[in-house]
C-alpha positions in Angstrom: -35.6 51.0 134.2 -31.9 51.4 133.4 -31.2 51.3 129.7 -28.7 48.6 128.7 -26.5 48.8 125.6 -24.2 46.2 124.2 -22.1 46.0 121.0 -21.6 42.9 119.0 -19.4 42.2 116.0 -20.4 39.7 113.4 -16.9 38.3 113.0 -17.9 35.8 110.3 -19.2 38.6 108.0 -16.4 40.9 108.9 -13.6 38.4 108.3 -15.2 37.1 105.1 -15.2 40.7 103.7 -11.7 41.5 104.8 -10.2 38.2 103.7 -12.0 38.4 100.3 -10.6 41.9 99.8 -7.1 40.8 101.0 -7.1 37.8 98.7 -8.0 40.0 95.7 -5.2 42.4 96.5 -2.6 39.7 97.0 -3.6 37.9 93.8 -3.7 41.2 91.9 -7.2 40.5 90.7 -8.2 44.0 89.7 -11.1 42.7 87.5 -13.1 41.6 90.5 -12.0 44.4 92.8 -13.7 47.3 90.9 -16.3 50.0 91.4 -19.0 47.4 91.7 -17.5 45.1 94.3 -15.8 47.7 96.5 -19.1 49.4 97.6 -20.6 45.9 98.4 -17.6 45.0 100.5 -17.7 48.3 102.3 -21.4 47.8 103.1 -20.8 44.3 104.3 -18.0 45.6 106.6 -20.3 48.3 108.0 -23.1 45.7 108.6 -20.8 43.6 110.7 -21.2 45.9 113.8 -24.4 45.6 115.8 -25.8 47.2 118.9 -28.5 45.8 121.2 -30.5 48.3 123.3 -32.9 47.2 126.1 -35.0 49.7 127.9 -38.5 50.1 129.4 -40.1 50.2 125.9 -38.6 47.1 124.5 -35.6 45.6 122.8 -33.9 46.7 119.6 -31.1 45.4 117.5 -29.5 47.6 114.9 -26.3 48.0 112.9 -24.0 50.4 114.6 -22.8 52.4 111.6 -26.0 52.2 109.5 -28.7 52.5 112.1 -31.7 52.2 109.7 -30.9 48.5 109.4 -32.6 47.5 112.7 -35.2 45.3 114.4 -37.3 46.9 117.1 -39.7 44.9 119.3 -41.9 46.4 122.1 -42.4 44.3 125.2 -46.1 44.1 124.4 -45.4 42.6 121.0 -43.5 39.7 122.6 -45.4 36.8 124.0 -42.5 35.1 125.7 -38.9 34.1 125.3 -37.4 30.6 124.9 -34.0 29.6 126.3 -32.4 27.4 123.5 -29.1 25.7 123.3 -28.3 25.4 119.6 -26.0 22.8 118.1 -24.7 23.8 114.7 -22.2 22.2 112.4 -18.7 23.7 112.7 -18.0 24.3 109.0 -14.5 25.6 109.7 -13.4 22.4 111.3 -13.2 20.7 107.9 -11.9 23.8 106.1 -8.2 23.1 106.3 -6.7 23.0 102.8 -4.1 25.6 102.0 -2.3 28.2 104.0 -5.1 30.8 103.6 -7.8 28.5 105.0 -5.5 27.4 107.9 -4.8 31.0 108.8 -8.5 31.8 108.7 -9.4 28.9 110.8 -6.8 29.7 113.4 -7.8 33.3 113.5 -11.5 32.5 113.8 -11.0 30.0 116.6 -9.0 32.5 118.5 -11.7 35.1 118.2 -14.9 33.0 118.7 -13.7 30.7 121.6 -17.0 29.0 121.2 -17.7 25.7 123.0 -17.9 22.7 120.8 -19.0 19.1 121.2 -19.0 16.0 119.0 -22.3 14.4 117.9 -23.0 10.7 117.7 -21.1 10.5 114.4 -18.1 12.3 115.7 -18.7 15.5 113.8 -17.9 18.8 115.6 -20.9 20.9 116.6 -20.7 24.5 117.9 -22.8 25.3 121.0 -24.7 28.6 121.2 -26.7 29.7 124.2 -29.6 31.7 122.7 -32.8 33.4 123.5 -35.6 33.2 121.0 -38.3 35.9 121.3 -41.7 34.8 120.2 -44.3 37.3 119.1 -48.1 37.2 119.3 -48.2 35.3 115.9 -46.0 32.6 117.4 -43.0 33.5 115.3 -39.3 33.9 116.3 -39.2 37.7 115.8 -35.8 38.1 117.4 -32.8 35.9 118.3 -30.0 36.7 120.6 -26.8 34.7 121.1 -26.2 35.6 124.7 -22.6 34.3 124.7 -21.6 37.0 122.1 -22.3 39.9 124.6 -19.8 41.0 127.2 -22.6 42.1 129.6 -24.8 39.0 129.0 -25.7 38.6 132.7 -27.1 42.1 132.8 -29.0 41.6 129.5 -30.5 38.3 130.7 -31.6 39.8 134.1 -33.3 42.7 132.3 -35.1 40.4 129.9 -36.3 38.1 132.8 -37.8 41.2 134.5 -39.8 42.2 131.5 -40.8 39.0 129.8 -42.2 35.5 130.6 -40.0 32.5 130.0 -41.4 29.6 128.1 -40.5 26.5 130.1 -37.0 25.5 130.9 -34.0 25.1 128.6 -34.4 23.3 125.3 -31.8 21.8 123.0 -32.2 22.1 119.3 -30.0 20.5 116.6 -29.2 22.5 113.5 -32.1 25.1 113.8 -32.8 26.9 110.5 -34.0 30.4 110.0 -35.3 32.0 106.8 -33.3 34.7 105.1 -36.4 36.8 104.8 -39.2 36.8 107.3 -39.6 35.0 110.6 -39.3 31.4 111.7 -42.5 29.8 112.9 -42.4 28.6 116.5 -44.3 25.4 116.9 -45.0 24.9 120.6 -45.7 21.2 120.1 -42.0 20.5 119.4 -41.1 22.2 122.7 -42.9 20.1 125.3 -42.8 21.3 128.9 -44.5 18.3 130.7 -45.6 14.7 130.2 -49.0 15.7 128.7 -47.3 17.9 126.0 -44.8 15.2 125.4 -47.5 12.6 124.8 -49.2 15.0 122.4 -46.0 15.4 120.5 -45.5 11.6 120.2 -48.9 11.3 118.6 -48.0 13.9 116.1 -44.8 12.2 115.0 -44.5 10.9 111.4 -44.3 7.1 111.0 -40.5 7.2 110.2 -40.0 9.3 113.4 -42.0 6.8 115.5 -39.9 4.0 114.2 -36.7 5.9 115.1 -38.1 6.6 118.6 -39.1 3.0 119.1 -35.6 1.8 118.1 -34.0 4.3 120.4 -36.1 3.1 123.3 -35.1 -0.5 122.6 -31.4 0.5 122.6 -32.0 2.3 125.9 -33.5 -0.8 127.4 -30.4 -2.7 126.3 -28.2 -0.3 128.2 -27.0 1.9 125.4 -26.5 5.6 125.7 -29.0 7.2 123.3 -29.3 10.9 124.1 -26.7 12.1 121.6 -28.2 10.1 118.8 -31.7 11.3 119.8 -30.5 14.9 119.6 -29.1 14.4 116.2 -32.5 13.0 115.1 -34.5 15.8 116.8 -36.0 13.4 119.3 -34.0 14.3 122.4 -37.1 15.7 124.2 -38.1 12.0 124.9 -34.9 11.2 126.8 -32.9 12.5 129.7 -29.4 13.9 129.1 -27.9 11.1 131.2 -29.5 8.4 129.1 
C-alpha cells in the first residue's frame, strides 16, 4: 500500500499565538512578554503544524516539529469510521469591535475559506466535513477534518480501502469533544434505518419527545422544519427537504 502524507496547519492556534505576541510588542507590554510566556508561545506555534500519515499499518497524526505529540491508531484498533458533517458556531462572525479584531477576522476568513450556513435563528454556522474513527471501545479515537487537507480525495480513498464505513452521512450540530480523553460514540443517536430510528425515539427524554411532536405538527401544517430540527439535535427524524 502506498504511504500517504499530508501536512495541516492549525491556523487558529498559530494566529492566536502570533497576534498575542504582536499585540504585546505593539503595546510595549514587557511584563507579560517575559521568560515565562515566550517559551509557551513558542511551543504553541510549534504545535500548530500537523502531519497525517496513512500506510498499511494504520493512521497517525502528529505535530510536525515536535513529533512525540502524536496519535497513532492501527487499522485493527479501529472498528469503523463515520462520515459526519459538523455545524459549529462561527465565533469570529460576531468578533468585530476594533481595528485589531477586524483585521484578524478578515485574515482568518481569507485563510479558512470555510463554508458557512445560517441556522433557524439566523446565526452563522461553519460547516466541517469530518471523519470520526471509532475504536473497539466505541469511542471517537481520531477525528479528521477532510476539508483541511489538500490531498483529501487520496486520503479518503485510502481510508475506504482499509476501513468499514458506519452508515451514510450524518449531520451533527455543535459536537463537543473532551480536552482529555475520547468522546463516547453512542450508536443509538446515529440511526441507519427505520428500526434504529424507532429505537432512538423510544429513548428520547420527555422534553425531546415534546419537541419532536411539535416539529411533526409544524411539518403537517406545511412548515419547513429541518433546520430547526438540526438545531435541536432531532434532524435524524426528518428529510433535508422537509
